[in-house]
Backbone as a printed PyTorch tensor [residue, N CA C, xyz], in Angstrom:
tensor([[[ 20.6440,  -5.6930,  18.4370],
         [ 19.8680,  -4.5550,  18.0000],
         [ 19.8450,  -4.5110,  16.4730]],

        [[ 18.6620,  -4.3430,  15.9310],
         [ 18.5140,  -4.2530,  14.4800],
         [ 18.7220,  -2.8060,  14.0600]],

        [[ 19.5640,  -2.6230,  13.0590],
         [ 19.7450,  -1.2870,  12.4950],
         [ 19.1190,  -1.2590,  11.1160]],

        [[ 18.8140,  -0.0820,  10.6380],
         [ 18.1850,   0.0260,   9.3240],
         [ 16.7870,  -0.5530,   9.3620]],

        [[ 16.3840,  -1.1520,   8.2540],
         [ 15.0310,  -1.6790,   8.1340],
         [ 14.9020,  -3.1090,   8.6450]],

        [[ 16.0120,  -3.7760,   8.9630],
         [ 15.9500,  -5.1230,   9.5120],
         [ 15.6670,  -6.2040,   8.4950]],

        [[ 16.0010,  -5.9650,   7.2400],
         [ 15.7880,  -6.9600,   6.1910],
         [ 17.1020,  -7.1930,   5.4610]],

        [[ 17.3210,  -8.4470,   5.0870],
         [ 18.5070,  -8.7890,   4.3140],
         [ 18.0490,  -9.1330,   2.9000]],

        [[ 18.5790,  -8.4270,   1.9050],
         [ 18.2190,  -8.6640,   0.5090],
         [ 19.3270,  -9.3870,  -0.2330]],

        [[ 18.9310, -10.3240,  -1.0500],
         [ 19.8030, -10.9330,  -2.0510],
         [ 19.3130, -10.4090,  -3.3920]],

        [[ 20.1720,  -9.7240,  -4.1100],
         [ 19.7800,  -9.1120,  -5.3810],
         [ 20.5070,  -9.7730,  -6.5400]],

        [[ 19.9970,  -9.5400,  -7.7260],
         [ 20.6410, -10.0350,  -8.9410],
         [ 20.6150, -11.5460,  -9.0680]],

        [[ 19.6040, -12.1890,  -8.5140],
         [ 19.4910, -13.6450,  -8.5550],
         [ 18.8370, -14.0650,  -9.8720]],

        [[ 19.4760, -14.9630, -10.6010],
         [ 18.9160, -15.4960, -11.8460],
         [ 17.9610, -16.6350, -11.4990]],

        [[ 16.7250, -16.5400, -11.9650],
         [ 15.7310, -17.5750, -11.7060],
         [ 14.8210, -17.6950, -12.9100]],

        [[ 14.8750, -18.8300, -13.5600],
         [ 14.0120, -19.1190, -14.7050],
         [ 14.0370, -18.0010, -15.7390]],

        [[ 15.2330, -17.5450, -16.0750],
         [ 15.3890, -16.5370, -17.1170],
         [ 15.0930, -15.1120, -16.6920]],

        [[ 14.8400, -14.8950, -15.4230],
         [ 14.5640, -13.5520, -14.9140],
         [ 15.5580, -13.2190, -13.8150]],

        [[ 15.7660, -11.9440, -13.6030],
         [ 16.5880, -11.4880, -12.4900],
         [ 15.6450, -11.0380, -11.3840]],

        [[ 15.8110, -11.6280, -10.2040],
         [ 14.9430, -11.2910,  -9.0760],
         [ 15.7950, -10.8550,  -7.8890]],

        [[ 15.1200, -10.3110,  -6.9030],
         [ 15.7420, -10.0970,  -5.6000],
         [ 14.7490, -10.6190,  -4.5750]],

        [[ 15.2830, -11.0820,  -3.4630],
         [ 14.3940, -11.5200,  -2.3990],
         [ 14.9260, -11.0220,  -1.0710]],

        [[ 14.0030, -10.8700,  -0.1450],
         [ 14.3690, -10.3700,   1.1670],
         [ 13.9950, -11.3590,   2.2470]],

        [[ 14.7810, -11.3860,   3.2920],
         [ 14.5310, -12.2300,   4.4540],
         [ 14.4190, -11.3060,   5.6630]],

        [[ 13.3420, -11.4870,   6.4230],
         [ 13.0620, -10.5870,   7.5400],
         [ 12.3890, -11.3750,   8.6590]],

        [[ 12.5880, -10.9560,   9.8910],
         [ 11.9060, -11.6130,  11.0080],
         [ 10.4490, -11.1630,  11.0460]],

        [[  9.6150, -12.0210,  11.5880],
         [  8.1980, -11.6860,  11.7050],
         [  8.0010, -10.4540,  12.5880]],

        [[  8.7230, -10.3740,  13.6770],
         [  8.5920,  -9.2330,  14.5860],
         [  8.9090,  -7.9160,  13.8760]],

        [[  9.9670,  -7.9030,  13.0790],
         [ 10.3820,  -6.6880,  12.3750],
         [  9.3440,  -6.2590,  11.3510]],

        [[  8.8490,  -7.2130,  10.5710],
         [  7.8970,  -6.8420,   9.5190],
         [  6.5610,  -6.4100,  10.1170]],

        [[  6.0930,  -7.1060,  11.1420],
         [  4.8130,  -6.7340,  11.7590],
         [  4.9040,  -5.3320,  12.3550]],

        [[  6.0180,  -5.0240,  12.9970],
         [  6.2070,  -3.6920,  13.5890],
         [  6.1250,  -2.6050,  12.5140]],

        [[  6.7730,  -2.8350,  11.3750],
         [  6.7410,  -1.8180,  10.3180],
         [  5.3710,  -1.7460,   9.6530]],

        [[  4.7130,  -2.8900,   9.4860],
         [  3.3820,  -2.8910,   8.8750],
         [  2.3730,  -2.1240,   9.7230]],

        [[  2.4630,  -2.2720,  11.0240],
         [  1.4860,  -1.6400,  11.9130],
         [  1.8150,  -0.1980,  12.2600]],

        [[  3.1040,   0.1300,  12.3430],
         [  3.4860,   1.4470,  12.8540],
         [  4.2500,   2.3160,  11.8640]],

        [[  4.6280,   1.7570,  10.7250],
         [  5.3940,   2.4880,   9.7180],
         [  6.6230,   3.1420,  10.3540]],

        [[  7.2980,   2.4140,  11.2380],
         [  8.4600,   2.9980,  11.9100],
         [  9.6150,   3.2650,  10.9510]],

        [[  9.7510,   2.5040,   9.8760],
         [ 10.7220,   2.8440,   8.8260],
         [ 10.0260,   3.0550,   7.4870]],

        [[  8.8570,   2.4990,   7.3120],
         [  8.0850,   2.5100,   6.0630],
         [  8.8320,   1.8000,   4.9300]],

        [[  9.9400,   1.1650,   5.2520],
         [ 10.7120,   0.4820,   4.2180],
         [  9.9900,  -0.7910,   3.7740]],

        [[  9.7050,  -1.6630,   4.7090],
         [  9.0030,  -2.9010,   4.3650],
         [  7.5410,  -2.6230,   4.0480]],

        [[  6.8940,  -1.8290,   4.8880],
         [  5.4830,  -1.5040,   4.6680],
         [  5.2950,  -0.8280,   3.3180]],

        [[  6.2040,   0.0800,   2.9710],
         [  6.1160,   0.7770,   1.6900],
         [  6.2920,  -0.1540,   0.5070]],

        [[  7.1970,  -1.1050,   0.6210],
         [  7.3560,  -2.0890,  -0.4550],
         [  6.0790,  -2.9050,  -0.6210]],

        [[  5.4050,  -3.1560,   0.4910],
         [  4.1870,  -3.9600,   0.4410],
         [  2.9450,  -3.1420,   0.1060]],

        [[  3.1020,  -1.8600,  -0.1870],
         [  2.0080,  -1.0700,  -0.7720],
         [  1.8780,  -1.4180,  -2.2440]],

        [[  2.9170,  -2.0170,  -2.7890],
         [  2.9530,  -2.3950,  -4.1970],
         [  2.8320,  -3.9130,  -4.2900]],

        [[  2.3500,  -4.4300,  -5.4080],
         [  2.2460,  -5.8850,  -5.5450],
         [  3.6190,  -6.5500,  -5.4480]],

        [[  3.6910,  -7.6000,  -4.6630],
         [  4.9060,  -8.4000,  -4.5390],
         [  4.5100,  -9.8700,  -4.6250]],

        [[  5.4820, -10.7020,  -4.8840],
         [  5.2460, -12.1400,  -4.9050],
         [  5.8100, -12.7140,  -3.6170]],

        [[  4.9400, -13.1130,  -2.7120],
         [  5.3690, -13.7050,  -1.4490],
         [  5.5950, -15.1880,  -1.7010]],

        [[  6.8600, -15.5910,  -1.6700],
         [  7.2250, -16.9670,  -2.0090],
         [  6.9180, -17.9220,  -0.8680]],

        [[  7.2100, -17.5100,   0.3500],
         [  6.9710, -18.3740,   1.5080],
         [  6.3070, -17.5520,   2.6070]],

        [[  5.2630, -18.1030,   3.1780],
         [  4.6010, -17.4290,   4.2940],
         [  4.0560, -18.4690,   5.2560]],

        [[  3.6770, -18.0070,   6.4070],
         [  3.1020, -18.8670,   7.4340],
         [  1.8820, -18.1710,   8.0320]],

        [[  1.0320, -17.6300,   7.1410],
         [ -0.1260, -16.8670,   7.5990],
         [ -1.0410, -17.6890,   8.5070]],

        [[ -1.1350, -18.9930,   8.2220],
         [ -2.0210, -19.8450,   9.0110],
         [ -1.6280, -19.8380,  10.4860]],

        [[ -0.3370, -19.6930,  10.7510],
         [  0.1620, -19.7060,  12.1220],
         [  0.5490, -18.3210,  12.6250]],

        [[  0.2760, -17.3040,  11.8490],
         [  0.6350, -15.9520,  12.2710],
         [ -0.4590, -14.9600,  11.9140]],

        [[ -1.4420, -14.8970,  12.7670],
         [ -2.5140, -13.9290,  12.5480],
         [ -1.9960, -12.5050,  12.6700]],

        [[ -0.9510, -12.2880,  13.4900],
         [ -0.3700, -10.9420,  13.6190],
         [  0.1720, -10.4580,  12.2780]],

        [[  0.8350, -11.3440,  11.5520],
         [  1.3800, -10.9690,  10.2490],
         [  0.2560, -10.6910,   9.2580]],

        [[ -0.7340, -11.5550,   9.2210],
         [ -1.8600, -11.3650,   8.3040],
         [ -2.6000, -10.0700,   8.6170]],

        [[ -2.8590,  -9.8060,   9.8800],
         [ -3.5260,  -8.5590,  10.2680],
         [ -2.6480,  -7.3510,   9.9640]],

        [[ -1.3450,  -7.4950,  10.1430],
         [ -0.4240,  -6.4090,   9.8090],
         [ -0.4630,  -6.0700,   8.3330]],

        [[ -0.4960,  -7.0920,   7.4880],
         [ -0.5730,  -6.8660,   6.0390],
         [ -1.8630,  -6.1410,   5.6720]],

        [[ -2.9820,  -6.5780,   6.2460],
         [ -4.2710,  -5.9240,   5.9720],
         [ -4.2700,  -4.4810,   6.4770]],

        [[ -3.7890,  -4.2890,   7.6860],
         [ -3.7480,  -2.9520,   8.2810],
         [ -2.8820,  -2.0040,   7.4570]],

        [[ -1.7730,  -2.5030,   6.9430],
         [ -0.8730,  -1.6940,   6.1270],
         [ -1.5740,  -1.1940,   4.8660]],

        [[ -2.3410,  -2.0570,   4.2200],
         [ -3.0470,  -1.6470,   2.9980],
         [ -4.1190,  -0.6050,   3.3140]],

        [[ -4.8480,  -0.8100,   4.4090],
         [ -5.8720,   0.1680,   4.8010],
         [ -5.2150,   1.5050,   5.1300]],

        [[ -4.1220,   1.4710,   5.8750],
         [ -3.4060,   2.7100,   6.2160],
         [ -2.9000,   3.4180,   4.9710]],

        [[ -2.4300,   2.6450,   3.9950],
         [ -1.9400,   3.2390,   2.7450],
         [ -3.0770,   3.9260,   1.9950]],

        [[ -4.2460,   3.2940,   1.9570],
         [ -5.3960,   3.9050,   1.2810],
         [ -5.8020,   5.1870,   2.0080]],

        [[ -5.9070,   5.1410,   3.3290],
         [ -6.3180,   6.3280,   4.0850],
         [ -5.3080,   7.4590,   3.9420]],

        [[ -4.0280,   7.1340,   3.9270],
         [ -2.9960,   8.1540,   3.7270],
         [ -3.1080,   8.7510,   2.3320]],

        [[ -3.3510,   7.9120,   1.3450],
         [ -3.5040,   8.3970,  -0.0320],
         [ -4.7060,   9.3180,  -0.1580]],

        [[ -5.7730,   9.0140,   0.5770],
         [ -6.9570,   9.8740,   0.5300],
         [ -6.6560,  11.2690,   1.0600]],

        [[ -5.7430,  11.3740,   2.0030],
         [ -5.3460,  12.6940,   2.5000],
         [ -4.6550,  13.5150,   1.4150]],

        [[ -3.9720,  12.8440,   0.5140],
         [ -3.1990,  13.5010,  -0.5430],
         [ -4.0630,  13.8220,  -1.7580]],

        [[ -4.9910,  12.9350,  -2.0660],
         [ -5.7940,  13.0540,  -3.2910],
         [ -6.8920,  14.1100,  -3.1610]],

        [[ -7.3490,  14.6590,  -4.2990],
         [ -8.4380,  15.6450,  -4.2770],
         [ -9.7930,  14.9830,  -4.0190]],

        [[-10.8290,  15.7720,  -4.0430],
         [-12.1810,  15.2730,  -3.7820],
         [-12.6140,  14.2250,  -4.8090]],

        [[-12.2510,  14.4170,  -6.0640],
         [-12.5650,  13.4630,  -7.1320],
         [-11.2610,  12.9870,  -7.7530]],

        [[-11.1540,  11.6800,  -7.9440],
         [ -9.9360,  11.1220,  -8.5240],
         [-10.2490,   9.7790,  -9.1670]],

        [[ -9.3410,   9.3260, -10.0060],
         [ -9.5300,   8.0570, -10.7140],
         [ -8.8510,   6.9140,  -9.9580]],

        [[ -9.2230,   5.7190, -10.3450],
         [ -8.5930,   4.5370,  -9.7650],
         [ -7.0920,   4.5380, -10.0640]],

        [[ -6.7120,   4.9510, -11.2660],
         [ -5.2970,   5.0100, -11.6390],
         [ -4.5510,   6.0310, -10.7820]],

        [[ -5.1690,   7.1760, -10.5090],
         [ -4.5370,   8.1810,  -9.6410],
         [ -4.3470,   7.6380,  -8.2230]],

        [[ -5.3170,   6.8550,  -7.7610],
         [ -5.1900,   6.2440,  -6.4410],
         [ -3.9940,   5.2970,  -6.4100]],

        [[ -3.8790,   4.4210,  -7.4000],
         [ -2.7660,   3.4620,  -7.4190],
         [ -1.4270,   4.1840,  -7.5520]],

        [[ -1.3980,   5.2450,  -8.3130],
         [ -0.1700,   6.0370,  -8.4610],
         [  0.2230,   6.6500,  -7.1110]],

        [[ -0.7560,   7.1640,  -6.3840],
         [ -0.4840,   7.7500,  -5.0710],
         [ -0.0320,   6.6770,  -4.0860]],

        [[ -0.7070,   5.5320,  -4.0920],
         [ -0.3220,   4.4240,  -3.2140],
         [  1.1120,   3.9780,  -3.4830]],

        [[  1.4420,   3.8010,  -4.7490],
         [  2.7860,   3.3440,  -5.1150],
         [  3.8390,   4.3850,  -4.7760]],

        [[  3.4550,   5.6470,  -4.7860],
         [  4.4090,   6.7190,  -4.5370],
         [  4.6600,   7.0320,  -3.0720]],

        [[  3.8370,   6.4940,  -2.1690],
         [  4.0000,   6.8190,  -0.7490],
         [  5.4090,   6.5290,  -0.2460]],

        [[  5.9320,   5.3710,  -0.5830],
         [  7.2390,   4.9870,  -0.0430],
         [  8.3900,   5.7360,  -0.7010]],

        [[  8.1190,   6.4000,  -1.8140],
         [  9.1680,   7.1650,  -2.4940],
         [  9.1250,   8.6550,  -2.1460]],

        [[  8.0900,   9.0900,  -1.4400],
         [  7.8880,  10.5210,  -1.1900],
         [  9.0860,  11.1750,  -0.5040]],

        [[  9.7100,  10.4980,   0.4200],
         [ 10.8530,  11.0800,   1.1160],
         [ 12.1910,  10.5280,   0.6750]],

        [[ 12.1980,   9.7990,  -0.4250],
         [ 13.4190,   9.1420,  -0.9010],
         [ 14.2180,  10.1090,  -1.7650]],

        [[ 15.3720,  10.5260,  -1.2730],
         [ 16.1850,  11.5030,  -2.0080],
         [ 16.6350,  10.9680,  -3.3650]],

        [[ 16.6570,   9.6480,  -3.5370],
         [ 17.0700,   9.0760,  -4.8280],
         [ 16.0940,   9.4430,  -5.9450]],

        [[ 14.8570,   9.7660,  -5.5650],
         [ 13.8780,  10.1470,  -6.5840],
         [ 14.2070,  11.5170,  -7.1720]],

        [[ 15.0140,  12.2990,  -6.4880],
         [ 15.4460,  13.6020,  -6.9870],
         [ 16.6900,  13.4670,  -7.8510]],

        [[ 17.5720,  12.5790,  -7.4530],
         [ 18.8440,  12.3880,  -8.1610],
         [ 19.0000,  10.9240,  -8.5500]],

        [[ 19.1090,  10.6650,  -9.8330],
         [ 19.4940,   9.3320, -10.2640],
         [ 18.3800,   8.3740, -10.6060]],

        [[ 17.2440,   8.4280,  -9.9420],
         [ 16.1530,   7.5080, -10.2570],
         [ 15.3430,   8.0310, -11.4400]],

        [[ 14.7610,   7.1210, -12.1640],
         [ 13.8690,   7.4640, -13.2670],
         [ 12.6650,   8.2160, -12.7030]],

        [[ 12.4060,   9.4070, -13.2020],
         [ 11.2870,  10.2210, -12.7020],
         [  9.9310,   9.5590, -12.9730]],

        [[  9.8990,   8.6260, -13.9080],
         [  8.6620,   7.9160, -14.2300],
         [  8.5590,   6.5810, -13.5020]],

        [[  9.4020,   6.3610, -12.5090],
         [  9.4500,   5.0700, -11.8260],
         [  8.0800,   4.6500, -11.2960]],

        [[  7.4020,   5.5370, -10.5860],
         [  6.1100,   5.1930,  -9.9940],
         [  5.0860,   4.8990, -11.0850]],

        [[  5.0320,   5.7360, -12.1120],
         [  4.0990,   5.5040, -13.2260],
         [  4.3890,   4.1780, -13.9090]],

        [[  5.6590,   3.8710, -14.0890],
         [  6.0390,   2.6030, -14.7210],
         [  5.6210,   1.4120, -13.8700]],

        [[  5.7940,   1.5240, -12.5620],
         [  5.3910,   0.4410, -11.6580],
         [  3.8910,   0.2090, -11.7580]],

        [[  3.1140,   1.2870, -11.7190],
         [  1.6530,   1.1530, -11.7480],
         [  1.1790,   0.6340, -13.0980]],

        [[  1.6460,   1.2320, -14.1850],
         [  1.1400,   0.8280, -15.5040],
         [  1.5060,  -0.6140, -15.8450]],

        [[  2.6720,  -1.0730, -15.4180],
         [  3.0620,  -2.4450, -15.7530],
         [  2.4880,  -3.4770, -14.7820]],

        [[  1.8580,  -3.0240, -13.7080],
         [  1.2870,  -3.9400, -12.7120],
         [ -0.1550,  -3.5960, -12.3660]],

        [[ -0.8620,  -2.9460, -13.2730],
         [ -2.2030,  -2.4470, -12.9660],
         [ -3.1370,  -3.5520, -12.4740]],

        [[ -3.1500,  -4.6880, -13.1500],
         [ -4.0280,  -5.7830, -12.7180],
         [ -3.6760,  -6.2620, -11.3090]],

        [[ -2.3880,  -6.2770, -10.9950],
         [ -1.9600,  -6.7010,  -9.6580],
         [ -2.3450,  -5.6720,  -8.5920]],

        [[ -2.2840,  -4.3840,  -8.9420],
         [ -2.7460,  -3.3540,  -8.0050],
         [ -4.2360,  -3.5430,  -7.7290]],

        [[ -5.0030,  -3.8280,  -8.7760],
         [ -6.4410,  -4.0490,  -8.5960],
         [ -6.6900,  -5.2460,  -7.6900]],

        [[ -5.9710,  -6.3440,  -7.9230],
         [ -6.1400,  -7.5340,  -7.0820],
         [ -5.7880,  -7.2430,  -5.6280]],

        [[ -4.7710,  -6.4350,  -5.4160],
         [ -4.3100,  -6.1270,  -4.0700],
         [ -5.2720,  -5.1930,  -3.3350]],

        [[ -5.7680,  -4.1740,  -4.0290],
         [ -6.5210,  -3.1130,  -3.3450],
         [ -8.0360,  -3.1900,  -3.4810]],

        [[ -8.5660,  -3.8860,  -4.4710],
         [-10.0240,  -3.8800,  -4.6080],
         [-10.7510,  -4.4570,  -3.3950]],

        [[-10.2500,  -5.5150,  -2.7590],
         [-10.9450,  -5.9600,  -1.5350],
         [-10.9480,  -4.8890,  -0.4370]],

        [[ -9.8560,  -4.1640,  -0.2960],
         [ -9.7800,  -3.0870,   0.7000],
         [-10.7550,  -1.9750,   0.3310]],

        [[-10.7470,  -1.5780,  -0.9360],
         [-11.6210,  -0.4930,  -1.3890],
         [-13.0850,  -0.8720,  -1.2650]],

        [[-13.4170,  -2.1040,  -1.6190],
         [-14.8100,  -2.5350,  -1.4910],
         [-15.2240,  -2.5750,  -0.0290]],

        [[-14.3110,  -2.9260,   0.8540],
         [-14.6090,  -2.9140,   2.2840],
         [-14.8480,  -1.5120,   2.8040]],

        [[-14.0780,  -0.5640,   2.3010],
         [-14.2270,   0.8260,   2.7290],
         [-15.4860,   1.4470,   2.1270]],

        [[-15.7810,   1.1150,   0.8830],
         [-16.8860,   1.7560,   0.1640],
         [-18.1980,   0.9970,   0.2570]],

        [[-18.2300,  -0.1460,   0.8710],
         [-19.4230,  -0.9830,   0.9010],
         [-20.5570,  -0.2920,   1.6420]],

        [[-21.5470,   0.1450,   0.8890],
         [-22.6800,   0.8920,   1.4560],
         [-23.5430,   0.0250,   2.3740]],

        [[-23.5610,  -1.2830,   2.1630],
         [-24.4440,  -2.1500,   2.9420],
         [-23.9460,  -2.3590,   4.3690]],

        [[-22.7270,  -1.9580,   4.6520],
         [-22.1280,  -2.2320,   5.9570],
         [-21.7380,  -0.9360,   6.6670]],

        [[-22.5210,   0.1190,   6.4970],
         [-22.1840,   1.4490,   7.0250],
         [-21.9480,   1.4600,   8.5300]],

        [[-22.6650,   0.6440,   9.2680],
         [-22.5550,   0.6950,  10.7240],
         [-21.2680,   0.0630,  11.2420]],

        [[-20.6410,  -0.7820,  10.4420],
         [-19.4710,  -1.5270,  10.9100],
         [-18.2440,  -0.6480,  11.1160]],

        [[-17.9490,   0.2120,  10.1920],
         [-16.7310,   1.0240,  10.2520],
         [-17.0900,   2.4970,  10.0740]],

        [[-16.3280,   3.3990,  10.6460],
         [-16.6560,   4.8180,  10.5380],
         [-16.3810,   5.4100,   9.1680]],

        [[-15.6320,   4.7270,   8.2890],
         [-15.2710,   5.3820,   7.0500],
         [-16.1600,   5.0720,   5.8630]],

        [[-17.2550,   4.3730,   6.0420],
         [-18.1150,   4.0700,   4.8990],
         [-18.8100,   5.3080,   4.3470]],

        [[-18.8990,   6.3500,   5.1230],
         [-19.6300,   7.5330,   4.6990],
         [-18.7610,   8.5520,   3.9760]],

        [[-17.4750,   8.3390,   3.8880],
         [-16.6270,   9.3770,   3.3140],
         [-16.0840,   9.0670,   1.9330]],

        [[-16.2960,   7.8530,   1.4230],
         [-15.7350,   7.4940,   0.1230],
         [-16.7710,   6.7590,  -0.7100]],

        [[-16.9870,   7.2550,  -1.9180],
         [-17.9170,   6.6280,  -2.8470],
         [-17.1480,   6.2670,  -4.1090]],

        [[-17.3270,   5.0370,  -4.5600],
         [-16.6060,   4.5400,  -5.7320],
         [-17.6000,   4.2110,  -6.8320]],

        [[-17.5090,   4.9400,  -7.9390],
         [-18.3050,   4.6370,  -9.1260],
         [-17.4860,   3.6540,  -9.9520]],

        [[-17.6200,   2.3670,  -9.6420],
         [-16.7700,   1.3530, -10.2810],
         [-16.8730,   1.3500, -11.7950]],

        [[-18.0590,   1.5940, -12.3160],
         [-18.2400,   1.5350, -13.7700],
         [-17.4060,   2.5760, -14.4980]],

        [[-17.1050,   3.6890, -13.8270],
         [-16.3010,   4.7330, -14.4700],
         [-14.9280,   4.9040, -13.8100]],

        [[-14.6120,   4.0510, -12.8270],
         [-13.3290,   4.1200, -12.1090],
         [-13.0900,   5.4740, -11.4450]],

        [[-14.1720,   6.1260, -11.0180],
         [-14.0720,   7.4340, -10.3720],
         [-14.4260,   7.2950,  -8.8890]],

        [[-13.6450,   7.9560,  -8.0560],
         [-13.9150,   8.0220,  -6.6230],
         [-14.3050,   9.4480,  -6.2690]],

        [[-15.2100,   9.5670,  -5.3020],
         [-15.5480,  10.8590,  -4.7110],
         [-15.3550,  10.7030,  -3.2120]],

        [[-14.6800,  11.6690,  -2.6050],
         [-14.4600,  11.5730,  -1.1690],
         [-14.8290,  12.8680,  -0.4660]],

        [[-15.1740,  12.7230,   0.7850],
         [-15.4330,  13.8600,   1.6600],
         [-14.0780,  14.3920,   2.1160]],

        [[-13.7910,  15.6530,   1.8310],
         [-12.5140,  16.2650,   2.2100],
         [-12.6730,  17.2350,   3.3850]],

        [[-13.7390,  17.0590,   4.1640],
         [-13.9380,  17.9420,   5.3190],
         [-12.8120,  17.7350,   6.3340]],

        [[-12.6120,  18.7260,   7.1850],
         [-11.5670,  18.6330,   8.2060],
         [-11.8050,  17.4540,   9.1400]],

        [[-13.0510,  17.2070,   9.4990],
         [-13.3650,  16.1000,  10.3950],
         [-12.9760,  14.7660,   9.7580]],

        [[-13.3330,  14.5800,   8.5000],
         [-12.9920,  13.3330,   7.8150],
         [-11.4850,  13.1660,   7.7160]],

        [[-10.7850,  14.2240,   7.3920],
         [ -9.3280,  14.1230,   7.2870],
         [ -8.7100,  13.8230,   8.6490]],

        [[ -9.2650,  14.3740,   9.6960],
         [ -8.7880,  14.0670,  11.0410],
         [ -8.9930,  12.5850,  11.3560]],

        [[-10.1360,  12.0360,  10.9560],
         [-10.3930,  10.6080,  11.1700],
         [ -9.3720,   9.7450,  10.4300]],

        [[ -8.9440,  10.1780,   9.2440],
         [ -7.9290,   9.4240,   8.4940],
         [ -6.6140,   9.3500,   9.2590]],

        [[ -6.3400,  10.3510,  10.0580],
         [ -5.0680,  10.4060,  10.7880],
         [ -5.0600,   9.5310,  12.0370]],

        [[ -6.2140,   9.0970,  12.4830],
         [ -6.2820,   8.2640,  13.7010],
         [ -6.0370,   6.8170,  13.4140]]])
């Protein structure tokens, strides 16, 4: 029986002049958390840019689909939190903060600017991670494919989003 989040971390590893940590996890454990957020530990870490050193996506469509589903779920959850109009930076800040929302360490001991620091120092990586998801959600040419194309509009030139905050739309985000 797996207890906790089911991941083993090695921390404080010196590699090419940097200190890194890496985690080892079974495919079953990570896919379960990506799809169901049963601990949100692994899924929450993967809401933020990470460097995946080794993967087997070619032989694991479940893992690849889990990763995609996790990002979409993170965006939809963030939309529930964000106001009708918000910036791209506010979206990334909300996405990065999801996994810290219930973390008691954020009240005691952690840097209160941790989420802002993560986003500002990795902004380009957040864009690389989320722009394909956002373009898929906001793509006006494909309205019939998914139910959420009608609720989010992205003015890319100004980095401003407008969303429908009706009760029906918010209910759809929860499904």
